[in-house]
C-alpha positions in Angstrom: 0.0 0.0 0.0 1.5 3.3 -1.1 2.1 5.8 1.7 0.0 9.0 1.5 1.8 12.1 0.2 1.3 15.6 1.7 2.9 18.7 0.3 3.2 21.8 2.5 3.9 25.1 0.7 5.8 27.3 3.2 8.2 26.3 5.9 7.8 29.1 8.4 6.3 28.3 11.8 2.9 27.1 10.4 4.3 24.8 7.8 7.2 23.5 9.9 5.0 22.7 12.9 2.4 21.0 10.8 5.2 18.9 9.2 6.4 17.9 12.7 2.8 17.0 13.8 2.4 14.9 10.7 5.6 13.0 11.2 4.5 12.2 14.8 1.4 10.3 13.5 3.0 6.9 13.9 2.0 4.3 11.4 -0.4 6.8 9.8 2.4 9.3 9.2 2.5 10.3 5.5 5.5 11.2 3.3 5.8 15.0 3.6 7.4 17.4 1.1 8.1 20.8 2.7 8.7 23.5 0.2 10.4 26.8 1.2 11.9 29.7 -0.8 14.2 30.8 1.9 17.4 29.1 3.0 16.2 28.2 6.5 13.4 25.8 7.2 11.4 26.6 10.3 12.0 30.2 11.4 10.2 31.8 8.5 10.3 35.6 8.4 9.0 36.1 12.0 11.9 34.3 13.7 14.8 34.8 11.3 16.1 38.0 13.0 19.7 37.9 14.1 19.1 40.7 16.6 19.2 39.0 20.0 17.3 42.0 21.6 14.2 41.2 19.5 12.0 39.4 21.9 8.9 37.2 21.5 5.7 38.9 22.5 4.4 35.7 24.3 6.0 34.1 27.4 8.1 31.0 26.8 5.6 28.9 28.8 3.1 29.4 26.0 5.4 28.9 23.0 5.7 25.1 22.8 5.2 23.7 19.3 3.1 20.9 20.8 -0.1 21.8 22.7 0.0 18.5 24.7 3.6 19.3 25.9 3.3 22.8 27.3 6.8 22.9 28.7 8.6 21.7 25.5 10.1 25.1 24.6 11.0 25.9 28.2 12.8 22.5 28.5 14.6 23.2 25.2 15.8 26.5 26.6 16.9 25.0 29.9 18.9 22.3 28.1 20.9 25.1 26.5 21.7 26.8 29.7 19.0 29.5 29.6 17.8 28.8 33.2 14.4 29.5 34.4 12.6 30.9 31.4 8.9 30.0 31.7 7.7 33.4 32.6 10.1 35.3 30.4 10.0 36.6 26.8 12.8 34.7 25.0 14.7 36.2 22.0 13.0 35.5 18.7 16.3 34.3 17.2 16.3 31.5 19.9 12.8 30.6 19.0 13.8 30.3 15.3 16.5 27.8 16.3 14.0 25.9 18.4 11.6 25.5 15.4 14.6 24.4 13.3 15.4 21.8 15.9 11.8 20.6 16.2 11.8 20.1 12.4 15.2 18.4 12.4 14.0 15.9 15.0 10.8 15.3 13.2 12.7 14.5 10.0 13.8 11.1 11.4 10.3 9.9 10.7 8.2 7.2 12.1 7.8 3.7 10.6 9.5 4.8 7.4 7.7 8.1 6.7 10.0 10.6 5.0 10.3 14.3 5.3 11.7 15.9 2.2 12.8 19.5 2.1 12.6 21.3 -1.3 14.0 24.8 -1.9 12.2 26.9 -4.4 9.1 29.0 -5.3 5.9 27.2 -6.1 4.3 29.0 -9.1 1.3 26.8 -9.7 -0.9 24.3 -7.9 -3.5 22.4 -9.8 -5.6 19.2 -9.3 -4.9 16.2 -11.5 -6.0 12.6 -11.7 -3.8 11.5 -8.8 -4.4 14.5 -6.5 -2.5 17.7 -6.9 0.5 18.7 -9.0 2.8 21.6 -7.9 5.2 23.3 -10.3 8.2 25.2 -9.0 9.9 28.1 -10.7 12.9 25.9 -11.6 10.6 23.5 -13.5 10.5 20.8 -10.8 7.1 19.1 -10.3 5.8 17.6 -7.0 2.8 15.3 -6.9 0.8 15.0 -3.7 -2.4 13.5 -2.5 -3.0 16.6 -0.3 -1.6 20.1 -0.2 -1.5 22.6 2.6 -1.0 26.3 2.0 1.2 27.6 4.8 2.1 30.8 3.1 2.8 33.0 6.1 2.2 36.7 6.2 2.2 38.4 2.8 4.6 41.3 2.3 3.3 44.8 3.0 2.2 46.9 0.1 4.3 50.0 -0.7 2.1 53.0 -0.3 1.3 54.5 -3.7 2.4 58.0 -2.7 6.0 56.8 -2.4 6.0 54.6 -5.5 4.6 57.4 -7.6 7.3 59.8 -6.3 10.1 57.3 -6.8 11.0 57.3 -3.1 12.6 54.0 -2.0 10.9 52.3 1.0 12.9 49.7 2.9 11.5 46.4 4.2 11.7 46.1 8.0 13.6 42.8 8.0 16.1 43.7 5.3 19.1 44.3 7.6 21.3 45.6 4.8 18.7 48.1 3.7 18.3 49.4 7.2 22.1 49.7 7.6 22.3 51.7 4.4 19.9 54.5 5.6 22.0 57.6 5.9 22.4 59.4 9.2 19.4 61.5 10.2 15.7 61.0 11.1 13.8 57.9 9.9 10.1 57.4 9.2 8.4 54.1 10.0 5.1 53.5 8.3 3.2 51.7 11.1 3.3 51.7 14.9 2.8 48.0 15.8 5.2 45.4 17.0 7.3 45.4 13.8 7.8 49.1 14.1 8.8 48.7 17.7 11.5 46.2 16.7 12.8 48.4 13.9 12.8 51.5 16.2 14.8 49.7 18.8 17.3 48.4 16.2 17.8 51.8 14.6 18.2 53.7 17.9 20.8 51.2 19.2 22.9 51.7 16.0 22.4 55.4 15.6 23.3 57.8 18.3 21.5 60.8 16.8 18.2 61.4 15.0 14.6 60.8 15.7 12.5 57.8 14.6 9.0 58.7 13.7 6.4 56.0 13.7 3.2 56.9 11.8 -0.1 55.1 11.6 -3.7 56.0 11.0 -4.5 56.0 14.7 -1.1 56.3 16.3 -1.6 53.3 18.6 1.5 51.6 20.1 1.3 48.0 21.4 0.4 47.9 25.1 2.6 46.0 27.6 2.2 42.6 29.0 1.9 42.3 32.7 5.1 41.9 34.6 3.7 39.2 36.9 0.5 38.0 35.4 -2.1 35.9 37.3 -4.1 33.4 35.3 -7.2 34.9 33.6 -10.7 33.7 34.5 -11.2 30.3 33.0 -14.7 31.1 31.5 -15.2 33.8 28.9 -18.3 35.9 28.9 -21.1 35.1 26.4 -21.0 38.3 24.3 -24.1 39.5 22.4 -24.0 39.2 18.6 -24.3 42.9 17.6 -20.8 44.4 17.5 -21.8 47.6 19.3 -23.5 45.6 22.1 -20.5 43.3 22.4 -18.2 46.3 22.6 -20.3 47.8 25.4 -20.3 44.4 27.2 -16.4 44.2 27.1 -16.1 47.8 28.4 -18.5 47.0 31.3 -16.4 43.9 32.0 -13.1 46.0 32.0 -14.7 48.6 34.3 -15.9 45.9 36.7 -12.4 44.3 36.7 -10.8 47.7 37.4 -13.0 48.2 40.4 -11.9 44.8 41.7 -8.3 45.8 41.2 -7.8 43.3 38.2 -5.8 44.4 35.1 -7.5 45.0 31.8 -5.2 42.4 30.1 -7.2 39.6 31.7 -10.4 40.8 29.9 -8.6 40.5 26.5 -7.1 37.1 27.4 -10.5 35.7 28.5 -11.7 36.3 24.9 -8.7 34.6 23.2 -10.0 31.0 23.2 -13.4 32.1 21.8 -12.2 34.7 19.3 -12.6 32.5 16.2 -16.1 31.5 17.2 -17.1 35.1 17.9 -15.5 36.3 14.7 -17.4 33.7 12.6 -20.7 34.7 14.3 -20.3 38.3 13.2 -22.2 39.2 10.0 -20.0 40.5 7.2 -21.1 44.1 7.8 -20.0 43.9 11.4 -16.6 42.3 10.5 -16.0 45.2 8.1 -17.0 47.8 10.7 -14.6 46.2 13.1 -11.8 46.3 10.6 -12.5 49.9 9.8 -12.9 51.3 13.3 -11.8 48.9 16.0 -8.9 47.0 14.7 -6.1 49.4 15.7 -7.3 49.3 19.3 -7.8 45.5 19.2 -4.3 45.0 17.8 -2.7 47.4 20.3 -4.3 45.6 23.3 -4.2 42.0 22.0 -0.7 41.9 20.5 1.2 43.2 23.4 5.0 43.9 23.9 7.2 42.3 26.5 7.4 44.5 29.6 11.1 45.2 29.1 10.5 46.2 25.5 7.7 48.5 26.5 10.0 50.1 29.0 12.6 50.7 26.4 10.0 52.3 24.1 8.8 54.6 26.9 12.4 55.6 27.5 13.0 56.5 23.9 9.8 58.5 23.8 10.8 60.4 27.0 14.2 61.2 25.3 12.5 62.4 22.2 14.2 59.8 20.1 10.9 58.1 19.2 7.8 60.0 18.3 4.4 58.5 17.4 2.3 60.3 14.8 -1.3 59.7 14.0 -2.4 60.6 10.5 -1.2 60.2 6.9 1.5 61.2 4.5 0.1 63.5 1.8 3.3 64.1 -0.3 6.8 62.7 -0.7 9.8 63.8 -2.7 13.3 62.6 -2.9 15.7 65.5 -2.6 19.3 64.4 -2.8 19.8 61.9 0.1 16.8 63.2 2.0 13.1 62.5 1.7 10.9 65.6 2.0 7.5 64.7 3.4 4.3 66.4 4.3 2.2 64.9 7.0 -1.3 65.6 8.0 -2.2 64.9 11.6 -5.4 62.9 12.3 -8.4 65.3 12.7 -6.5 68.2 11.2 -6.2 69.8 7.7 -2.9 71.4 8.5 0.2 70.0 6.8 3.5 69.5 8.7 6.9 69.1 7.0 9.2 66.3 7.8 12.7 65.6 6.4 14.0 62.1 6.9 16.9 60.1 5.7 14.9 57.0 5.0 11.5 55.4 5.1 10.7 51.8 6.4 7.5 50.0 5.6 6.2 48.5 8.9 2.6 48.7 7.9 1.9 45.0 8.3 0.9 42.2 5.9 -1.2 43.0 2.8 -3.9 40.4 3.3 -6.0 41.0 0.2 -5.0 38.2 -2.2 -6.3 40.1 -5.2 -3.5 42.6 -4.7 -0.8 39.8 -4.4 2.1 39.7 -6.8 2.8 36.1 -5.9 2.5 33.8 -9.1 1.0 31.0 -7.0 -1.7 33.1 -5.4 -2.5 34.7 -8.7 -2.8 31.4 -10.6 -5.0 29.8 -8.0 -7.3 32.9 -7.8 -7.5 33.3 -11.5 -8.4 29.6 -12.0 -11.0 29.6 -9.2 -9.1 27.1 -7.1 -9.1 29.5 -4.1 -11.1 32.6 -3.3 -10.8 35.6 -0.9 -13.3 35.7 1.9 -15.8 38.5 1.7 -13.9 40.5 4.3 -10.8 40.5 2.0 -8.4 38.9 4.5 -6.3 36.0 3.1 -7.7 32.8 1.7 -11.2 31.5 2.4 -11.5 28.3 4.3 -14.2 26.4 6.2 -14.2 25.7 9.9 -11.9 22.7 9.4 -9.3 24.6 7.3 -10.4 23.3 3.9 -9.8 25.8 1.2 -13.0 27.0 -0.5 -13.1 27.3 -4.3 -14.6 30.3 -6.2 -17.9 28.4 -6.2 -17.8 28.2 -2.4 -17.4 24.4 -2.4 -14.6 22.9 -0.3 -11.7 21.7 -2.3 -10.8 18.1 -1.9 -7.5 17.6 -0.1 -6.5 21.3 -0.2 -6.1 23.1 3.1 -4.6 26.3 4.6 -3.1 27.1 7.9 -1.6 30.2 9.6 -2.0 33.9 8.8 -3.6 33.3 5.4 -6.7 32.0 7.3 -7.2 35.2 9.2 -10.4 36.1 7.3 -12.1 33.0 8.5 -10.7 32.7 12.1 -9.3 36.2 12.8 -7.1 34.7 15.6 -4.7 33.0 13.1 -1.3 34.5 13.6 -0.1 33.5 17.1 1.8 30.3 18.1 -0.8 28.9 20.6 -3.6 29.0 17.9 -1.5 27.8 15.0 0.0 24.8 16.9 -3.6 23.7 18.0 -4.8 23.9 14.4 -1.6 22.0 13.2 -2.4 19.2 15.6 -6.0 19.0 14.4 -5.1 19.2 10.7 -2.5 16.5 11.2 -5.3 14.2 12.4 -7.4 15.1 9.3 -4.5 14.5 6.9 -3.2 11.4 8.5 -6.1 9.6 10.2 -5.4 6.4 12.2 -5.4 3.4 10.0 
């Protein structure tokens, strides 16, 4: 009997952890082909940083690759001399090495199952008589019985105002591009966790100059608690209308504050139920949330380590980091400087900025119809995948099956990780992805 073949496109955290779960399926384990364009398998973009001061934004105790082995990452750190780390925020570079190690150990296989790593870009994915056929940019073809799209976060889009003006915009994880920015002030487009990392890196290397972080609402990530207590085990049953749900959460936070409890617990209580609550919302409510509430949700849900928040506060106090709320209305390259005009939120007045460089920290561009990736374009154009009505990523059902343009689930085509954000909303963090990886492994490799 031929062993089942599973191809996973993308070997960042989502793809690598799914591969590890599949290889742990004993006699049911399939042969897995893991395809990745980057040199490293496992870290992906999120954990490939070489800067040891970039920290995880989740405590080590909740970063295991395996939901049934909560202390797996903590034990891995301890075995490498890191001491007591359960309540701490480990370096992201360390976590990248951890995922590489998880994948390496999984590669030994169970009962003869093989894990094959393939470098390259997948440019097409089509059904055929035997399942699915993938074509790589180098012409190689891979046949599989099942395919999983673990594409990670799409690259951010360069704002048109800079492209039209011919002003170069650096990517946040391009270390060479960041080093090449001349001395002077720097503008970061975005004020989330990525912008925080870039601001800390820039200010450590540059003794002078101000880093400006601009976003629509000017919301910085809030801080994790220094010594958190466990949140309440039962989440409240929120009403369906979005406005009523928001009022209910605010009442809950006020009541917690009166009891001396931190607001962070209110957000954490929602976490396990967020996908269910998101799927309950009508489309109009999802779109209203994305237009009006998302900046506040992101700032309170995706929090920074306390030591990172302290460094950010210190930079703000020194005037080396300034947060702007509003938009750029004009850009011009003048010699080695970029001349900008910025309009503050709620104002018509324009303010002039002159910076040495611009870095795009605006976050993933989740609308697949705007993607420049050949694979995404091919699958969209041929109706193999579709975008959800809210425009975030690739549409899937409650079990992670990719939906075709017709709305019907594709046979043996799945997605995992950030590309499923439109369906689940909570789809980018390790605790949620590892749980879905474990469930998807059971679907792809059922007990014989």
